[in-house]
N, C-alpha and C positions, 0 to 999 in steps of 0.2 A: 562559622557554625551552621548557618542555614544552607550553605553550599554543600557541606559534608552530609547534612541530613537529607538533602534532595538526591545526592549521589549514592546514598546507602542502599545496599541490596534489599533490605527490608522495606524501604519506602517504595522501591520499584515493584516488589511483590504485592504490596498493598494496593498500589495504583492498578496493577494488572488484575487483581481480584475484583476491584471496584468496577473496572471496565466490563469484565465478564458478568458480574452481578447486574450491572445496569443493562447490558444487552438482554439478559434473561427477563428482567422486569418489563422492558420494552416489548419483548416478544409475547409475554403474557397479556399485554394490553390488546393484542390482536384477537383475543378470544372474548366474544361478547359476554359469555357466562361468567368468566373470571372478572371482567371489567365491571359487570353489574354488582358483583359481590365484594370485590376488593379494590375497586377503582380508586377511592380516596387514599387507601394505603399505598397502592402502587405509585400514585402521583406524589405522595409525600416522600417516598423512598427516592423517586426520581429527582425531586428537588434537593434532597440531602446530598445525593451523589454529585449532582451538578454543582452544588455549593463547594464540595470538596475539590472538584476539578478546577473550579474558578480560583480557589485559594492556591492550588498547586501551580497553576499558570502564573498567577500574580507573584508567587514566591520565586519562580524561575526568572521572571522578568526583573524582579528586584535584584537577584544575584547577578544575572548576565547583562542587564540593561539593554542597550541597543544591539549588543552582540546576539541577543536572543533571536532577533528577527533576521539574522544572517544565515541561520540554519533553516533549510526548507522544511525539515521535520517539525521544528518548533512552530513555524508559520502554519503548517497543516494543523497541528494541535490547537493553535490559537483560533483559527477559522472555524474548526469543528465546534469548539466551545462557544464562540461568538454567535454562531447560528442558533445554538440552543438558547441563548439569552434574548433573542429577538422576540418581542411580544407577539403572541399568537392570537389572531383575530379571524373573523370569518373570511377575510380576503387572503389570509396567509396560512391556510390549513396545510398547505404543502410543507411548510416549515416544521410542523409537528411530525410529519412523516420523516423529515430529514434528521430528526433526533437520533435515529438509529446509526447515523454516521459516526456517532461517538464510539461505536464498536470498532471502527477502523483505527482507533487509537492503539489497538493491539499491535498494529504494524510498527508504530514508533516505540513501543515498549519491548516487544519480543525481537531480539537481534536477528534471529533466523528469518523472520518475516521481512525485516528491513533489508536483509541481503537479497531476498528474492525480488523485492520491488526494485531495488537498485539494479539488479541484473536485468530485469525486464526493461527498465528505462535505458540502460546502456546498450541493449539489443535493438532498440528502435531504429537506428540508422541502417543496420543490416537487414532488418525486417522490411524497411521501406523498399529496398531493391527487390526483395522477394515478392512483396506485394505488387510491385510494378510488373514483374514477370507473370504473376498469377492473373492480373487484370488483362495482360496481353493474351494469355491462353484463353481466358474467358471470351474475350472479344473475337478471336479467330474462330473458336468453336461455335459461338453464338451466331455469327454470320453464316457459317456453313450450315448449321442446324436450321436456321430460318429459310435458307435456300432449298435445302433438301426435304424438310418435313413441314414447311409452312402451310402447304396446301392440304396435306393429310390431317394435320392437327393444328389448325390456326389458333385455337385457344391456348396451346402450349408454345408454339413456335411462330406465331403470326408476324412478329416483328422482333427487332433486336432486344428490346427490353424483356418481352415475354420469354424469348429463347434464353437470355442470360439468367432469368429467375428460375426457369425450368432446369437449366444446367446446375445452378446452385443447389436445387433440390436433389439432383442426381449426385452431386459431390458430397452431400451430407447423408446419402443413402436413405432418404426419406421416401419410401414407397416408389423407388425408381424403377424396379423391375415390373411389378404388376400394374402400376399406375401410369408409367411413361413408355417403357421400352416394348413390352408385350403388345399393347394396342398398335404399335407401329409396324410390327413384324408382318402383318397381313399385307400391307402395301410395300414395305421395305424390308425384305427378309434379312438383309445384312446390316440393319440398323444397330444390332448388338455390338458390332465391331467398332462403330463410331463412338458409342457411349462407353465401352470398356476402355478404349484408347483415352478418352477424356478423363475417366476416373483414375487411370494409371498416372497420367500427367499431373492432375490436380490434387487428388486425395493422397496418393502414395509418394509422389516425388516432391512436388512443390511444398506441400504441408510438412513433409519431413525436413525440408530445408529450414522452415520456421523453427521446428523443434531443435535442430542442430545449432542454429544461431543462439537460441535462448539458453541451451545447455552450456555452450561455450562461454556466454556472458556470465552465467551463474558460477561456473568454475573459476573465472577470473575474479569475481567478487569474493568467493570463498578463499582463494589464495591471498587476496589483498587483506582479508580480515583474519588470516591465520594467527598473527600475534595476539589479537584480541581474543580469539577463541582459546588460545593456549593459556592466556591469563584472564579468566573471567572477570576479575575485579575491575578491569578497564583502565585505560590510560588516565582518564580524567580523575578517577578516584585515587590512583596512586600519586598523581601530582598534588591533589589536595592534601593527601596524607603527608607528603614530603614538606609542603608549605606549612602545615600545622606543626610539624616537628621543628622546622627552622624557626618559626615564631616562638616556640617554647624555648629553644636554645638562646635566641636573642633576648627573651625576657629574663632568662636565668643569668645571662651575662650582665645585663643591666642591673639586676638585683645585686649581683656580686660587687659591681663597681660602687653602688650606693652604700652597701654595708661595709666595704673595705675601709679601714681607718686611713686617713690621709697622713702621709709622712711629714714629720715636723720640718724636715730639710727640704720639702718640695718647694720649688720656685726660688731657692737660694743658691748662690754660687758656692764654690769650694771655700772651705775655711782656711 
């Protein structure tokens, strides 16, 4: 009964609504005027919602027992709620700020968000290779930039670290033209060719590889979840429904055997 209640779509919607509501109340606490006027009310609402979340986690642990902790999403929910239960004192004020992590429970409740996160995690191996390529491009261009422009602009290209940071600024298009390239054109008229080459390699080619890897991983996750998307009720809910039906049939059969009158000839041999 408890398992069916937890798997019911209405329960999931209620939990989703409470997560959004709790995120709104935590956001309102960042406004001093609102806190001064409604601080006690917001804290009371926060405690009520937290109590409901704790009850939900305990109910899920009761149903699934140790299997609850074999699911990474369940462990994530448990840790988020556990952080909120740690007593907040002067030395643990950062834990109060971490209460907003409860909003991340939306990931575990909304299937589409869960697919996105799974896709990002599955894309990490491919992204590692691309990250290595990007670091290699940065290293080569940073060494060249420090050799070419280190004397003209030592504050930007004086060493490898400064040159790499400046190139990162160029890659993100942060005032790269007026603040970095144009001041160099007086001493190095063809500096624009160097920086445009770097931007094409880093911003347009390598970063697009990141996007391609992530999109491919998301497509694979969506294809894997296609049966669940086609049947929103979910596999777990259908299994629980079938188990409940089987239990009802078994109970009916047992009741029929008890109510059926025993034959007077039962247990006797032929006459």
